[in-house]
Each structure stands twice: as C-alpha cells, then as structure tokens.
N, C-alpha and C positions, 0 to 999 in steps of 0.2 A: 341310827345316824340321821343328821339333818340333810336337807336338800342340798345346801351349800357344799356339804362334805361329800355327798355322792357325785355332785356335779364336778367337783374338782378331781374325781378320778376318771372322767371322760376326757375327750380330746377337745370339746367345746372351748373351755376357757384357754386353752393352749392355742388354738387356731385363732380366737379373737385377739390374742396378745401379739402374735406374730404378724398378723394381716391388718391390725388396727380396724377390724370390723367389729361392730357390736350386734348383738341379737342375731346370730346366724340362722339362717332358714334350714330347718331339719330336712326339708323336702328337696333340697338341691344339693349338688356336689360341692364340698368345701375345698378351697385350695389347699394343696399339699396332702390332702387325705386320700389315700388309695381307696377308691369306691368298691363296694361289694356287689358286683353284677350279678344278675340272676338271668337264666334261660331255662324254660321249662321246669322250673322250680328247683334248678341246680345252679349253685354259684360258679360264675366264670372269672371271678377275681376276688381280691380281698385279703384274707389272712395268710401272712407269710410265716414261715417256720424255718428253724435251723436243725438239721438232722442231728447234730451232736447233742443239741438241748433236749431233743426227744428222749434221749438215753438218760436223762437225769431224773431223778425223783425228789420231789413231785415234778411232773412236766409242766413247764410254764411258757407263756408267750408274752413278749414285752408289748406294752402299748405303744411304744415307739415305733415297732414294726409296721404300723398302719400309716406311717408317715413316708411319703415318696423319697425323702433324701436318705432314708435308711435302706441300705443295700447289703449289708453283711452283719453277721454276728460278731461284735467286737471281742467276745470272750474267746471264741474258737477261730476267728480270722478267716471265715468262709462265707461265700455268698448265701444270702436267705434264699429259701425255695418257695414255690407256689403250687407247682403240680406235682402229681405222681408221674415219674419219667416213664412208666409202663404204659398206662392208659390215658395219660394227660388230664386227668380228673383233678379239679382244683382241691387243694387240701380242705377236708370238711369235718372238722371235729365237732360241729354242731349237730351232726347226724348220729352221734352215738346213742345207745338206747340201753336199756337194763340188760339186754341179751349179749351185748358186745360194747363193753366200755373202754376198749382200748383206743386212744387216739392217735397211736403212732403207726397205724396201718392205714392203706388207701381203703376208702369206704366202698369203692367200686370192685377193685381187682384183688385187694386184700395184701399187696406188696408191703413189706416192713420198710417204712420210710426212713428208719435209722440207719439202714444199709445203703441208701443210695449214693451215687457218686458225688464227691464234694468238689467246690471250685474255690481255689484260694483267691481271696480279695486282695486288692492293692492297698498297701499299708497306708498310703497317703489319703485314699478314698475313706478309708476307716477312721483315720484322724480327723479328716474334715467333717465327717458324720457325727462323730462323737463330740466335737466342738460345737456343732449346731444343736445337738441334744442337750449339751451343758448350758448353752445360752438360753435355750427354752425354759429349763427348769429354774435356773438362777438368775437369769436376766443380765449376766455379766458377759461382755463382749471382749474378746482378746484382740485388741487392734494390732497386734503383732502378727496375728493370724489373717484377720480380715481388713482388706483396705477399704474402708468405708469413712466418709466424712462426718456422718452423724451416728452418734453413740446410742442408737435406739435399736430394739430387737426387730421392729418392722422394716428399718432401713436396710438391716443386715439381710434379712430374708428376700426383700425385694432385689438386692444386688445379686445374690446367689441365684435367685430364679431367672433373672435376666441373662446372666452368663449361661446357666444350664439350657435355656432357650436358644441362645446363640449358637452354642455348640451342637445342639440338636439338629440344626440345619446344616451341618458341616458337609453331609454327603451330596448337597445340592448347591454348594457355594464355595468357589475356589478360593476366595480371599479368607474364608474362615478355616478352610484346610490348611492354608499357609500358617495361619495362627497356631493350629494344632501341631503342625510339623515343627514350629519354632519351639513349642513347648515340650513335646515328648518324642520328636524325631521321625514320627511316621504318621499317617492317618489310620486310625484302627478301623477294622471292619466290624460292623454290628448291624443287626437286623432291627428296624423300627417296626414293632409289631402293631402299633395303632399310629399311622402318620397323621394325627389329627391336631398336632400341637399341644396336646394335654400330657405333661410330665406324669401325671397319675395314672395314666393308662398304658405306658410302655413298660417292657418287660424289665426284670431286675438286671439282666446283663447289660441293657443299654443304659440303664440309669448309672450302673456301676462304671461304665465307660465315661460317661458325661461327669460323674462325681470326681473321677480320676483326673480328667483333664482341668476341671475347676480347681481342684485342689493343688495342681502344679502351677496353674495361674496365679493363685493367691500366695505363691512364694514370692511374687514381686509386689512392689509398692505401687500406688495409684499412677504415679507419673510413668513408671516403667511399663505398666499395662497399656496405657494410652499410646505410648511409644510403639509397642508391639503392634497394636490395632492400626496406627498410622502406616507403619512400615508395610504391613500386609495388605494395605488399601481397603480396610474395612470401613464401609460408610455408615452413616447414621441408620439407613434403612436395613442394613444387614445386622446391626447391632441389636436392635429391637423395634417391635411394631406394636407395643402394647402401652397403655397409658401408665407411666410412672413420673408424672409432672412433679409429684410430691417428694420425690426421692433426690436429695441433693447429689448423692454420688452418681446415679444414672444421669441426672441432668448434667452434671459436670463432664463426664465422659462422652455424653451425647453432644454436647456443644463443642467438643474438641475434635470431632471427626467431621470428615467432609460430607457435604449434603449432596445426594445424587438424585434428588427429586427433580422432575420435569419443571423447568422454569417457564417455558413458554406457554402463554395463553392459548386456549383453543380459539381459533379463527373460523368463523362461519364462511364457507366457500359460496361464492355467488351472492349477487345482491338484487337478484330478480324478486320482485314482489309476487306473492301469490294471490291472484285475484279471481273472482268467480268468472266461469266461462259464459258466453253469450247463449241464448236459447238456441240459435242457429247452429252454433258449434256442437252444442249438446246433442242436437237432432242428428247432426251428420255422424257423430260417433255412435249413436244408437243405431242408425242404418247399417254400419259396419258390423255391429254386434248381431243384428237381426239376420245377417246371412248365415250365421252359424248356429241359429237356434232351430 
C-alpha cells in the first residue's frame, strides 16, 4: 500500500477537511478527536465500544467512534461505552497478548463486556450523528437538516460545534436553559465530567444530551432559531466566545443577538500626580520605621 492509501485510513485527512486546517500537528490534540489519555501507563480515555458489537464475529470498532459527535451505535441504537462498569477501567483491547486474546472482557477484572447494561440512545441524536458522518465521507450537506448559509463541510461543523458549546453551558446560564425548555420541555440533568470547555473530554452521556438538544434545534430553520434565541434573551456573549469570524452562519446569528458587553470605558479615579518625596519627608518616614526596628 502507498503512503496516501494508508493516510486515507486515518483520521488526519478527515479532520483537515472538516476544520479547514492543513498539516495537523501529531503532538497536539485535534479538534473533534477524543484523545487517548494515559496515567501510569494506563489509558484513561480514547476507544469507545458497543456491547452488542462485541458479540459479532469478527469484532470490529468503527473509526468514527473516535470522533466526539459519535455517541451511539447506529446499528443497535444504544450508547457507546468507554469503561468497565465494575472496576471503571477504560476499555483496553491494546493490552491483549498471546495468553489472552479475548478483547471482549475487561483487562483488569475480567468482566464480560458483552453483558453490561445498555442505554437506549435518542433517535434524533443518532440521526444527527449519522448525517454528520455521511457529510464527512461524501462531502454532501443536507440543507434540509442543517440550517447553514454556506454549503461547505467546515461551515457545517463550525455551526454544530458552536451550538454544542452553547448548550454545554446550560447548567450555568438561565437564558440557555430557557432555550432548552423551549426545545424539549425541560432542562435535562447531566454531569459534566471535565468542565474545561472541551467537547472531546466530556463523557458519552453528556455528549448524548447535547447532541439530542442540537438535533431538536436543527428541526427549525435559521430564522426560527434566531427568533428562539432572541425570545430567550440569549446574548452574543452567551452564544459563543470563540473565534468563528470566517463562518457566515455564526456571524449572521451573532450579529442578530443583543450585545451585553460593557460599553463604558474604564475611568482612572483621581488626577493627583505621583511625584518623588522630598529628602526631609523620607527621613521623617524612616524615623517612624526605626522605632520598630
């Protein structure tokens, strides 16, 4: 196989396509890619799996499952898993050896991962996930699904990412909570595992909640989405705080929202000039200090 053929089997060309970045740095985290973290030579994140797919022969893992918008197995309709529910060890098929080649059991406690409890995924979240996967492989964007102004892959993923980030902050913003209530009728409870602002580091359950909300938001066209945001008093600062100036859709929504930035300039209080003290004044202050020396 040629280098190009091998490279096309990796995530690199895909991430370059959807982020419009060339020559990705292999030593830094890539946008949308779930990092494989390590601690004491043990992985703490990375490869996700479907319990039902572990029961197939041969066992397989989809490359797409390394991408953070993938939260469920579309074939079986259940959430992907990352850890052993018994000992919470991350799924570690890379640790198999010639003495134990079974990838379906936990490498620490031996639990059969094919028999763990399943969680049904939201159908709309799966639909959005598969539409994004289809767009990455074909380059075709369904404008009936995605309310974007520009028909490009990077525009699509920039729009999705901004909305995911916006709803990521809903536990701390009442205006965004109102948007969620308008879309699904309530504010779902979910635990933010890594409250660092990184979509790639939060758990599957939280990403599933966010994908479900965005999927319901995308049932509306762009004018309706802006109307919902305005009605719920979402400001520009709540909408996003990252640089997406090159995104026509994000710029259009941003300029439609109210600006809550502080408009007053900082005023210096006091106009007294700072001047050097006289020799006599300095000597007086030193005499006061000498009393305590």
